[in-house]
C-alpha positions as CSV (number, residue, x, y, z in Angstrom):
1,M,-10.2,14.6,-31.6
2,A,-10.8,11.0,-30.5
3,F,-9.0,9.6,-27.5
4,N,-6.0,7.5,-28.5
5,S,-4.3,5.6,-25.7
6,S,-1.4,4.5,-28.0
7,D,-0.4,8.1,-28.8
8,I,2.2,8.0,-26.0
9,G,3.7,11.4,-26.7
10,A,0.4,13.2,-26.0
11,F,0.4,12.1,-22.3
12,E,2.1,13.9,-19.4
13,N,2.0,14.2,-15.6
14,I,1.4,11.8,-12.8
15,W,-2.1,11.5,-11.2
16,V,-3.1,10.0,-7.9
17,F,-6.7,9.2,-7.3
18,C,-7.2,10.6,-3.7
19,E,-9.9,8.5,-2.0
20,Q,-12.1,10.2,0.6
21,R,-15.1,8.7,2.4
22,N,-17.8,10.8,4.0
23,G,-15.6,13.9,3.7
24,V,-12.6,12.2,5.4
25,M,-9.4,11.6,3.4
26,M,-8.1,8.0,3.5
27,N,-4.6,7.7,4.8
28,T,-3.6,5.6,1.8
29,S,-4.1,8.7,-0.4
30,Y,-1.4,10.6,1.6
31,E,0.9,7.6,1.3
32,L,0.4,7.4,-2.4
33,V,0.9,11.1,-3.0
34,S,4.1,10.9,-1.0
35,E,5.4,8.1,-3.2
36,A,4.2,9.7,-6.4
37,R,6.1,12.8,-5.5
38,K,9.3,10.7,-5.9
39,L,8.1,9.4,-9.3
40,A,7.2,12.8,-10.5
41,D,10.7,14.0,-9.6
42,E,12.3,11.1,-11.4
43,R,10.2,11.8,-14.5
44,G,10.5,15.6,-14.3
45,S,6.7,16.0,-14.4
46,K,3.9,17.5,-12.4
47,L,2.1,15.6,-9.6
48,V,-1.6,16.0,-9.7
49,G,-4.1,14.7,-7.1
50,L,-7.6,13.8,-8.4
51,L,-10.3,14.4,-5.8
52,L,-13.9,13.3,-6.4
53,G,-17.0,13.9,-4.2
54,H,-19.4,16.5,-3.2
55,N,-18.4,19.6,-1.1
56,V,-14.9,18.1,-0.7
57,E,-12.7,21.0,-1.9
58,G,-11.7,21.7,1.7
59,L,-9.7,18.5,1.6
60,A,-7.6,19.4,-1.4
61,K,-4.9,21.7,0.1
62,D,-3.7,19.0,2.5
63,L,-2.7,16.9,-0.5
64,G,-0.3,19.6,-1.5
65,G,1.3,19.3,1.9
66,Y,2.3,15.7,1.0
67,G,3.7,16.6,-2.4
68,A,0.9,17.4,-4.9
69,D,1.6,20.4,-7.2
70,E,-2.1,20.6,-8.2
71,V,-5.3,19.0,-7.2
72,I,-8.1,18.6,-9.7
73,V,-11.5,18.6,-7.8
74,I,-14.5,17.1,-9.5
75,D,-17.4,18.1,-7.4
76,D,-20.9,16.8,-8.2
77,P,-23.9,15.6,-6.2
78,A,-23.7,12.3,-8.1
79,L,-20.3,11.7,-6.6
80,E,-21.3,12.1,-2.9
81,I,-21.7,8.4,-2.4
82,Y,-19.3,6.1,-4.3
83,T,-20.7,4.2,-7.3
84,T,-18.6,2.5,-9.9
85,D,-20.6,4.1,-12.8
86,A,-20.4,7.7,-11.6
87,Y,-16.7,7.6,-10.5
88,T,-15.6,5.8,-13.7
89,K,-17.4,8.4,-15.9
90,A,-15.9,11.3,-14.0
91,I,-12.3,10.0,-14.0
92,C,-12.3,8.8,-17.6
93,D,-13.9,12.0,-19.0
94,C,-11.2,14.0,-17.2
95,A,-8.4,11.6,-18.2
96,M,-9.4,11.6,-21.9
97,D,-9.4,15.4,-21.9
98,L,-6.2,16.0,-19.9
99,K,-4.2,12.8,-20.8
100,P,-2.1,11.9,-17.7
101,E,0.9,9.6,-18.2
102,V,0.3,7.7,-15.0
103,I,-2.7,7.1,-12.8
104,L,-2.2,5.5,-9.3
105,L,-5.0,4.3,-7.0
106,G,-4.9,2.8,-3.6
107,A,-5.7,-1.0,-3.5
108,S,-8.7,-0.4,-1.2
109,N,-12.1,-1.9,-1.9
110,I,-13.0,1.2,-3.9
111,G,-9.6,1.3,-5.8
112,R,-9.8,-2.4,-6.7
113,D,-13.3,-1.8,-8.1
114,L,-12.5,1.4,-9.9
115,G,-9.1,0.8,-11.3
116,P,-10.0,-2.1,-13.7
117,R,-13.1,-0.3,-14.9
118,C,-11.2,2.9,-15.8
119,A,-8.4,1.0,-17.4
120,A,-10.8,-0.9,-19.7
121,R,-12.6,2.3,-20.7
122,L,-9.2,4.1,-21.3
123,T,-8.0,1.0,-23.3
124,T,-4.8,0.6,-21.3
125,G,-3.3,-1.8,-18.8
126,L,-3.5,-2.1,-15.1
127,T,-1.1,-3.7,-12.6
128,A,-2.9,-4.6,-9.3
129,D,-1.6,-4.7,-5.7
130,C,1.8,-3.2,-6.4
131,T,4.3,-3.0,-3.6
132,H,7.0,-0.9,-5.3
133,L,7.1,1.7,-8.1
134,D,9.9,3.2,-10.1
135,I,10.4,5.2,-13.3
136,D,14.1,6.1,-13.5
137,M,16.1,3.0,-14.5
138,N,19.0,3.8,-12.3
139,V,16.7,4.0,-9.2
140,Y,15.0,0.8,-10.3
141,T,18.4,-1.0,-10.7
142,D,19.4,0.1,-7.2
143,F,16.2,-1.4,-5.9
144,L,16.9,-4.7,-7.7
145,K,20.4,-4.9,-6.2
146,K,19.0,-4.7,-2.7
147,A,15.8,-6.6,-3.1
148,S,16.3,-9.3,-5.7
149,T,18.6,-12.3,-6.5
150,L,19.0,-11.2,-10.1
151,P,22.7,-11.5,-11.3
152,E,24.2,-8.1,-11.8
153,A,25.4,-9.1,-15.3
154,R,21.7,-8.9,-16.3
155,Y,21.6,-5.2,-15.5
156,E,23.8,-4.5,-18.5
157,K,21.1,-5.6,-20.8
158,F,18.5,-3.1,-19.4
159,P,17.5,-0.2,-21.6
160,M,18.6,2.6,-19.3
161,D,16.6,5.2,-21.2
162,D,13.3,3.4,-20.5
163,V,10.8,5.8,-18.9
164,N,7.9,3.4,-18.5
165,L,6.4,3.0,-15.0
166,K,8.0,-0.1,-13.4
167,M,5.3,-1.7,-11.3
168,T,6.5,-4.4,-9.0
169,R,4.1,-6.8,-7.3
170,P,4.0,-10.3,-5.8
171,A,3.2,-13.1,-8.2
172,F,2.5,-16.9,-8.1
173,G,1.1,-16.7,-4.5
174,G,3.9,-14.4,-3.4
175,H,6.7,-16.8,-4.3
176,L,8.3,-14.3,-6.6
177,M,8.2,-10.6,-7.4
178,A,7.3,-9.5,-10.9
179,T,7.9,-6.1,-12.5
180,I,5.4,-5.1,-15.1
181,I,5.5,-2.3,-17.6
182,C,2.9,-0.9,-20.0
183,P,5.1,0.3,-23.0
184,R,2.5,0.7,-25.7
185,F,-0.4,2.5,-24.0
186,R,-1.1,5.4,-21.7
187,P,-1.9,6.1,-19.0
188,C,0.1,3.5,-17.1
189,M,-2.2,2.4,-14.3
190,S,-1.6,0.7,-11.0
191,T,-3.3,0.0,-7.7
192,V,-0.9,0.1,-4.7
193,R,-1.3,-1.9,-1.5
194,P,-2.2,0.2,1.6
195,G,0.6,0.6,4.1
196,V,3.4,-0.2,1.7
197,M,4.4,3.4,0.9
198,K,5.6,5.7,3.6
199,K,3.8,9.0,4.2
200,A,6.0,12.0,3.9
201,P,6.1,14.7,6.7
202,F,3.4,17.3,6.1
203,D,4.7,20.6,4.7
204,Q,2.4,23.6,5.2
205,A,4.3,25.8,2.7
206,K,3.7,23.2,-0.1
207,A,0.1,22.9,1.0
208,D,-0.3,26.7,0.6
209,A,1.4,26.6,-2.9
210,C,-0.8,23.8,-4.2
211,V,-3.0,24.8,-7.1
212,I,-6.7,23.8,-6.8
213,T,-8.4,23.3,-10.2
214,P,-12.2,22.7,-10.4
215,Y,-13.2,20.4,-13.2
216,A,-16.8,20.0,-14.3
217,V,-18.2,16.7,-15.6
218,S,-21.7,15.8,-16.9
219,I,-23.2,12.8,-15.1
220,T,-26.7,12.0,-16.2
221,E,-29.1,9.3,-15.1
222,A,-28.3,7.5,-18.4
223,D,-24.7,7.2,-17.2
224,L,-25.7,5.4,-14.0
225,K,-26.7,1.7,-14.3
226,T,-27.3,1.4,-10.5
227,T,-29.0,3.6,-7.9
228,V,-27.9,3.7,-4.2
229,L,-31.1,3.4,-2.2
230,D,-29.5,3.2,1.3
231,V,-26.1,2.7,2.9
232,V,-26.0,0.2,5.7
233,K,-22.8,-0.1,7.7
234,A,-22.0,-3.4,9.5
235,T,-19.5,-3.5,12.3
236,K,-16.9,-6.2,12.2
237,K,-13.8,-6.4,14.4
238,I,-10.8,-6.4,12.1
239,V,-7.2,-6.4,13.3
240,D,-5.5,-3.0,12.5
241,L,-2.0,-4.1,11.7
242,I,-1.0,-1.0,9.8
243,G,-1.9,1.4,12.6
244,A,-0.3,-0.7,15.4
245,D,2.7,0.4,17.4
246,V,3.4,-3.1,18.6
247,I,2.9,-6.3,16.7
248,V,3.6,-9.8,17.9
249,S,3.5,-12.3,15.1
250,V,3.4,-16.1,15.2
251,G,4.6,-18.6,12.6
252,R,5.0,-22.3,12.0
253,G,6.8,-22.6,15.3
254,I,3.5,-22.6,17.2
255,S,2.3,-25.8,15.4
256,K,2.8,-28.1,18.5
257,D,0.4,-26.0,20.5
258,I,-1.5,-23.6,18.3
259,E,-3.9,-22.2,20.8
260,G,-1.2,-21.9,23.4
261,G,1.1,-20.1,20.9
262,I,-1.6,-17.5,20.0
263,K,-2.4,-17.0,23.7
264,L,1.3,-16.3,24.4
265,A,1.3,-13.7,21.6
266,E,-1.7,-12.0,23.0
267,E,-0.2,-12.0,26.5
268,L,3.0,-10.5,25.1
269,T,1.2,-7.7,23.4
270,E,-0.5,-6.9,26.7
271,A,2.8,-6.9,28.5
272,F,4.1,-4.3,26.0
273,G,1.2,-2.1,27.0
274,G,-1.0,-3.0,24.0
275,G,-0.7,-4.2,20.5
276,V,-2.0,-6.7,18.0
277,V,-1.3,-10.2,17.0
278,G,0.0,-10.9,13.5
279,G,0.9,-14.0,11.7
280,S,3.0,-15.4,8.8
281,R,1.3,-16.8,5.7
282,V,1.4,-20.4,7.0
283,T,-0.7,-19.5,10.0
284,V,-3.4,-18.0,7.7
285,D,-3.3,-20.8,5.1
286,S,-3.5,-23.3,7.9
287,G,-6.6,-21.6,9.4
288,W,-5.0,-20.7,12.7
289,L,-5.5,-17.0,12.2
290,S,-7.9,-15.0,9.9
291,P,-6.5,-13.3,6.8
292,D,-6.6,-9.8,8.5
293,H,-3.7,-11.0,10.7
294,Q,-1.3,-11.8,7.9
295,V,2.0,-9.8,7.6
296,G,4.0,-10.0,4.4
297,Q,3.9,-9.3,0.7
298,T,0.6,-11.2,0.3
299,G,-0.7,-9.7,3.5
300,K,-0.1,-6.3,5.2
301,T,3.1,-4.3,5.1
302,V,3.7,-2.8,8.5
303,H,6.0,-0.3,10.2
304,P,5.4,-0.7,14.0
305,K,7.7,0.6,16.7
306,V,8.2,-3.0,17.9
307,Y,7.8,-6.2,15.9
308,V,8.2,-9.5,17.6
309,A,8.5,-12.7,15.5
310,L,7.7,-15.9,17.4
311,G,8.6,-19.0,15.5
312,I,8.8,-17.3,12.1
313,S,11.7,-18.5,9.9
314,G,11.7,-15.3,7.9
315,S,10.8,-16.0,4.2
316,I,11.6,-13.2,1.7
317,Q,7.8,-12.5,1.5
318,H,7.4,-12.1,5.2
319,K,10.5,-10.0,5.7
320,A,9.4,-7.6,2.9
321,G,6.3,-6.9,4.9
322,M,7.9,-6.0,8.2
323,Q,11.6,-5.2,7.7
324,D,11.2,-1.5,8.2
325,S,9.9,-1.9,11.7
326,E,11.8,0.3,14.2
327,L,12.7,-2.6,16.5
328,I,12.6,-6.3,15.5
329,I,12.8,-9.0,18.1
330,A,13.0,-12.6,16.7
331,V,12.6,-15.9,18.6
332,N,13.4,-19.1,16.7
333,K,15.0,-22.5,17.5
334,D,16.9,-22.5,14.3
335,P,20.1,-20.4,14.6
336,D,20.3,-20.1,10.8
337,A,16.7,-18.8,10.4
338,P,16.7,-15.9,7.9
339,I,14.7,-13.7,10.3
340,F,17.8,-13.2,12.4
341,E,19.4,-11.4,9.4
342,I,17.2,-8.4,10.0
343,A,16.5,-8.7,13.7
344,D,17.8,-6.1,16.1
345,I,17.5,-8.6,18.9
346,G,17.7,-12.3,18.1
347,I,16.9,-15.1,20.6
348,C,17.7,-18.7,19.6
349,G,15.4,-20.8,21.7
350,D,11.9,-22.4,22.0
351,L,9.3,-19.7,21.8
352,F,7.2,-21.5,24.4
353,K,10.0,-21.1,26.9
354,V,11.3,-17.7,25.8
355,A,8.0,-15.8,25.4
356,P,6.9,-16.4,29.1
357,L,10.2,-15.0,30.3
358,M,9.7,-12.0,28.1
359,I,6.2,-11.5,29.5
360,Q,7.4,-11.8,33.0
361,S,10.3,-9.4,32.5
362,L,8.1,-6.8,30.8
363,N,5.4,-7.1,33.5
364,E,8.0,-6.6,36.2
365,A,9.5,-3.6,34.5
366,R,6.0,-2.0,34.1
367,A,5.2,-2.7,37.8
368,S,8.4,-1.1,38.9
369,K,7.4,2.1,37.2
């Protein structure tokens, strides 16, 4: 029987493409499985991990520890090194056979390459770079009440029995959030931004109960339009915002002395005992910092132990990227700056005067120990 993406009733279960590289599972896969567990519970369906590679079955059980009921393992020598053709063929053959209702991928370089190709072959839609996902309308409505300015009167017009995947992502350069659904085709597909979803605690009992299902595919030379001759890895120093425990971010407030403001941020991270420098969108758009420093909906979503905002007013887009930090310290001259609404410690003052005092105090405290 031919695959028909519009036969919605034939599709079930939620799949997560679990990305591994060189036999190491990417942390984004664990985040995505953890989030998809909530979606599967909302939908009352099974959560299935999809693991591709060669000799990678040993990675499968851990996915169960984060919420997967089953892991489909497609093991083939042609999948040892990632190529778009081989991975697309394997995923689409499997999806056309087993018909998942939802397929989620991390918005990594591989996910951003693979997602659109699979969606086109499966004749369905894809929403890229999502920052929030829901299925149940009541859960989605609760999210809107907390995160949007939509009048509550509008909620009465929502079809509360809608079971489509609600895929929310920044739009128009991050100036608004759009929720997109795919009502006429299946599977619903989305790539999800790394670091946005929180990884659940690992549960060994769930890992032991996870079902591992091998799935065989046929990948021939005719299926491959490209051949990998060699893999050359270049080293490039990139700021690891997502993995940092301390982040000191700068914003428009450093404009009167850009180099001095960035230097203060660097010194402040050192005073905390190590950390990284982040920035608001304006610092990246202005060329003061490279894009890998950007925090916010159009940058990285972070959850450090300490987040310091120097001269950042606190736009909705920026707050969405850091508001779950354990401790937020904000320094701004404007007493009405929105960043103070979510700050645990707010200091109204000139960052060029306040930051040196913070550095001095931290250094003295460290020296006394």
